[in-house]
C-alpha positions as MATLAB code, in Angstrom:
seq = 'XXXXXXXXXXXXXXXXXXXXXXXXXXXXXXXXXXXXXXXXXXXXXXXXXXXXXXXXXXXXXXXXXXXXXXXXXXXXXXXXXXXXXXXXXXXXXXXXXXXXXXXXXXXXXXXXXXXXXXXXXXXXXXXXXXXXXXXXXXXXXXXXXXXXXXXXXXXXXXXXXXXXXXXXXXXXXXXXXXXXXXXXXXXXXXXXXXXXXXXXXXXXXXXXXXXXXXXXXXXXXXXXXXXXXXXXXXXXXXXXXXXXXXXXXXXXXXXXXXXXXXXXXXXXXXXXXXXXXXXXXXXXXX';
ca = [
       0.146   -0.091    0.057;
       1.216    3.414   -0.838;
       1.754    5.531    2.112;
       3.072    8.581    0.483;
       1.358   10.552   -2.274;
       4.167   11.339   -5.105;
       3.851   14.625   -6.776;
       6.478   16.383   -8.852;
       9.335   17.363   -6.100;
       7.062   16.536   -3.193;
       5.797   13.550   -1.004;
       2.630   13.617    1.275;
       2.000   11.541    3.965;
      -1.552   10.331    3.401;
      -1.746    9.037    6.810;
      -0.504   12.198    8.250;
      -2.918   14.075    6.239;
      -6.191   11.726    7.398;
      -5.082   12.057   11.062;
      -5.098   15.870   10.477;
      -8.159   16.163    8.855;
      -9.646   13.776   11.737;
      -8.267   16.408   14.188;
     -10.026   19.300   12.586;
     -13.101   17.477   12.393;
     -12.959   16.855   16.008;
     -12.299   20.702   16.769;
     -15.085   21.639   14.662;
     -17.670   19.676   16.451;
     -16.192   20.609   19.840;
     -16.705   24.487   18.930;
     -19.985   23.834   17.751;
     -20.869   22.011   21.402;
     -19.743   25.005   23.027;
     -22.075   27.484   20.946;
     -24.815   24.851   21.999;
     -23.849   24.637   25.678;
     -24.040   28.643   25.561;
     -27.511   28.538   23.775;
     -28.664   25.776   26.360;
     -27.873   28.293   29.565;
     -29.532   31.156   27.819;
     -32.430   29.064   27.069;
     -32.929   28.433   30.751;
     -32.800   32.056   31.245;
     -35.540   32.566   28.621;
     -37.854   30.172   30.334;
     -37.921   31.599   33.754;
     -36.713   35.153   33.478;
     -40.252   36.315   32.846;
     -42.270   34.198   35.276;
     -41.697   36.938   38.284;
     -43.672   39.665   36.538;
     -45.927   38.396   34.056;
     -48.791   38.048   36.305;
     -48.463   41.579   37.316;
     -48.025   42.605   33.479;
     -51.191   40.689   32.566;
     -53.784   41.610   35.309;
     -52.586   44.889   36.634;
     -55.083   47.624   35.460;
     -54.366   49.907   32.524;
     -55.035   53.069   34.849;
     -54.002   52.318   38.347;
     -55.833   54.156   41.103;
     -52.767   53.722   43.243;
     -50.005   56.081   42.386;
     -47.518   53.448   43.239;
     -48.950   50.737   41.401;
     -47.602   49.843   38.017;
     -49.824   49.960   34.898;
     -50.461   46.432   33.306;
     -52.836   45.244   30.467;
     -55.920   44.808   32.589;
     -56.780   41.661   31.649;
     -58.376   38.936   34.178;
     -56.954   35.494   35.572;
     -58.149   33.314   32.512;
     -56.254   35.457   29.900;
     -53.053   35.030   32.355;
     -53.713   31.414   32.175;
     -54.037   31.556   28.531;
     -50.541   33.407   28.153;
     -49.022   30.410   30.335;
     -50.774   27.890   28.156;
     -49.982   29.121   24.632;
     -46.116   29.021   25.503;
     -46.545   25.340   26.165;
     -48.641   24.895   22.800;
     -46.110   26.788   21.063;
     -43.293   24.110   22.649;
     -45.240   21.170   21.999;
     -46.027   22.309   18.111;
     -42.253   23.166   17.233;
     -40.788   20.519   19.071;
     -43.099   17.846   17.037;
     -42.452   19.661   13.764;
     -38.432   20.115   14.504;
     -38.426   16.530   15.307;
     -39.321   15.601   11.865;
     -37.266   18.061    9.898;
     -34.300   17.123   12.059;
     -34.477   13.761   10.231;
     -34.320   15.437    6.956;
     -31.377   16.617    5.151;
     -31.878   20.155    6.434;
     -28.958   21.912    8.038;
     -29.328   22.197   11.908;
     -27.690   25.808   11.595;
     -30.455   26.916    9.349;
     -33.156   25.624   11.843;
     -31.284   27.168   14.825;
     -31.043   30.622   13.136;
     -34.972   30.304   12.282;
     -35.630   29.633   15.744;
     -33.467   32.287   17.148;
     -35.538   34.740   14.791;
     -39.137   33.514   16.097;
     -37.360   34.369   19.552;
     -36.442   37.698   18.852;
     -39.893   38.351   17.115;
     -41.599   37.130   19.932;
     -39.534   39.411   22.260;
     -40.574   42.599   20.130;
     -44.249   41.388   20.624;
     -43.954   41.134   24.328;
     -41.809   44.313   24.588;
     -44.209   46.657   22.610;
     -47.439   44.599   23.903;
     -50.515   47.423   24.304;
     -52.942   44.699   24.331;
     -53.291   41.209   25.692;
     -53.107   39.398   21.903;
     -49.755   40.963   21.844;
     -48.513   39.015   24.599;
     -50.001   35.908   23.508;
     -48.398   36.195   20.103;
     -44.993   37.108   21.825;
     -45.240   34.003   24.405;
     -46.263   31.536   21.179;
     -43.551   32.563   19.196;
     -40.808   32.034   22.205;
     -42.327   28.712   22.935;
     -42.040   27.594   19.325;
     -38.281   28.602   19.679;
     -37.822   26.937   22.817;
     -39.491   23.555   21.950;
     -37.520   23.305   18.445;
     -34.239   24.492   20.049;
     -34.317   21.716   22.605;
     -35.005   18.971   20.087;
     -32.267   20.300   18.068;
     -29.641   20.315   20.410;
     -30.577   16.636   21.861;
     -30.418   15.565   18.300;
     -27.032   17.051   17.537;
     -25.293   16.109   20.298;
     -26.297   12.593   20.102;
     -25.210   12.355   16.569;
     -21.965   14.358   16.536;
     -21.037   12.501   20.130;
     -21.248    9.315   17.830;
     -19.182   10.916   15.192;
     -16.517   11.874   17.319;
     -16.178    8.819   19.167;
     -15.857    6.878   15.868;
     -12.839    9.245   14.733;
     -11.374    8.916   18.237;
     -11.574    5.183   17.717;
     -13.199    4.794   21.170;
     -15.109    1.730   22.389;
     -18.802    2.600   21.919;
     -19.706    0.953   25.264;
     -17.266    2.712   27.229;
     -17.231    6.360   25.576;
     -18.721    8.940   27.814;
     -18.568   11.874   24.931;
     -22.393   11.595   24.648;
     -23.401   11.287   28.248;
     -21.067   14.176   29.276;
     -22.642   16.467   26.589;
     -26.292   15.506   27.926;
     -25.333   16.073   31.577;
     -23.366   19.514   30.710;
     -26.465   20.626   29.070;
     -28.852   19.463   31.599;
     -26.623   21.326   34.298;
     -26.425   24.619   32.367;
     -30.183   24.525   31.430;
     -31.051   23.788   35.151;
     -28.629   26.864   36.318;
     -29.968   29.246   33.591;
     -33.538   28.370   34.991;
     -32.377   28.953   38.537;
     -30.522   32.388   37.756;
     -33.360   33.758   35.467;
     -35.525   35.224   38.194;
     -32.803   36.351   40.257;
     -31.343   38.355   37.479;
     -34.677   39.909   36.524;
     -34.881   40.898   40.335;
     -31.541   42.856   40.043;
     -32.604   44.114   36.464;
     -35.909   45.717   37.719;
     -33.916   47.690   40.533;
     -32.769   50.009   37.624;
     -34.901   53.089   37.710;
     -34.863   53.282   33.665;
     -35.817   49.917   32.932;
     -39.636   48.762   32.536;
     -39.927   45.848   34.977;
     -43.088   44.534   32.923;
     -41.401   44.871   29.246;
     -37.675   44.845   29.614;
     -37.886   40.711   29.588;
     -39.293   41.373   25.858;
     -36.231   43.500   25.152;
     -33.877   40.684   26.577;
     -35.468   38.115   24.131;
     -34.686   40.567   21.365;
     -31.066   41.073   22.498;
     -30.563   37.269   23.314;
     -32.030   36.197   19.857;
     -29.849   38.812   17.988;
     -26.684   38.040   19.620;
     -27.133   34.553   19.686;
     -27.811   34.622   15.934;
     -24.540   36.329   15.234;
     -22.795   33.570   17.260;
     -24.273   30.670   15.329;
     -23.456   32.592   12.193;
     -19.917   33.014   12.901;
     -18.845   30.069   15.049;
     -21.117   27.041   14.263;
     -19.505   25.334   11.350;
     -21.615   22.651    9.596;
     -20.875   20.815    6.651;
     -23.450   19.215    4.177;
     -21.406   15.801    4.780;
     -22.555   15.849    8.290;
     -26.516   15.359    7.072;
     -25.294   11.990    5.594;
     -24.393   10.525    8.929;
     -27.904   10.513   10.227;
     -28.714    7.024   11.566;
     -31.878    5.469   12.627;
     -30.908    5.838   16.299;
     -30.969    9.696   15.729;
     -34.396    9.994   14.085;
     -35.944    7.886   16.828;
     -34.194   10.175   19.503;
     -35.602   13.327   17.472;
     -39.235   11.975   17.416;
     -39.006   10.954   21.058;
     -37.579   14.218   22.041;
     -40.445   15.779   20.092;
     -42.724   14.108   22.534;
     -40.671   14.383   25.747;
     -39.526   17.985   25.451;
     -42.844   19.695   25.476;
     -44.260   17.410   28.421;
     -41.179   18.021   30.526;
     -41.120   21.606   29.863;
     -44.744   22.164   30.460;
     -44.310   20.300   33.596;
     -41.789   22.923   35.003;
     -44.066   25.783   33.596;
     -46.598   24.650   36.126;
     -44.037   23.936   38.716;
     -42.634   27.376   38.502;
     -45.737   29.319   38.155;
     -47.337   27.324   41.263;
     -44.120   28.323   43.166;
     -44.529   31.900   42.373;
     -48.412   31.691   43.419;
     -47.539   30.172   46.655;
     -45.040   33.122   47.452;
     -47.534   35.509   46.344;
     -50.144   34.030   48.647;
     -47.382   33.865   51.454;
     -46.560   37.702   50.995;
     -50.027   38.441   51.250;
     -50.966   36.315   54.193;
     -47.826   36.718   56.265;
     -48.362   40.346   57.708;
     -51.837   39.195   58.711;
];
């Protein structure tokens, strides 16, 4: 077997070229993983950052009699429930749709950019809301983003972790690359969800910040910056699409079902916690 590619006046070591190409591929995947891990953390904040102010924003009167009370949209509790439910409905729809699209020959990068565009658009509706329907549209678009992105990340981590494992010639039964990626994703998403309300409490202390609408502007900023990061740093080749396996397709479909159920449970849990805290604050002085 010829180990050297002969050209006029030159000799190229084929094995060295293959190893260098493999190393470049591994570095590319790891850069993409860092981008997705960053997105995971920000998605956690996206989920929880609005929870501390959404109820007041929806139910506070448009023209409050108390000068110390902030003006809201003047909607009732039923409408507030709709704003919670529409978010989960958006997650359900997008996760199911993206679970199918991710098994087609469509670049993950394109789907991610479209999802981030939905997030930024939802932020505009939320930040500029003068009527309840604008909040519904904004939260629905944000739900579309979160459900779809959650599926994309699980599918991409699952498939590319196997690819890197094969490049590094690791034993499939002993390799921990996939499990490590999933663990980091879970931790960063959880930390983002936990820090979101605390970050919101700090931001509203700034006198120039609208405590109800600033989260919408945060979504616009987050979506725009993340789109730029994905455009510049997330490198995906068309050859990656040919590596989709049957297991990857099954994972995408299962994620399309599991993600909205998981996030809906967390939505109910977080809002129940907020309501309990509100009741305690009202009853405790008595």
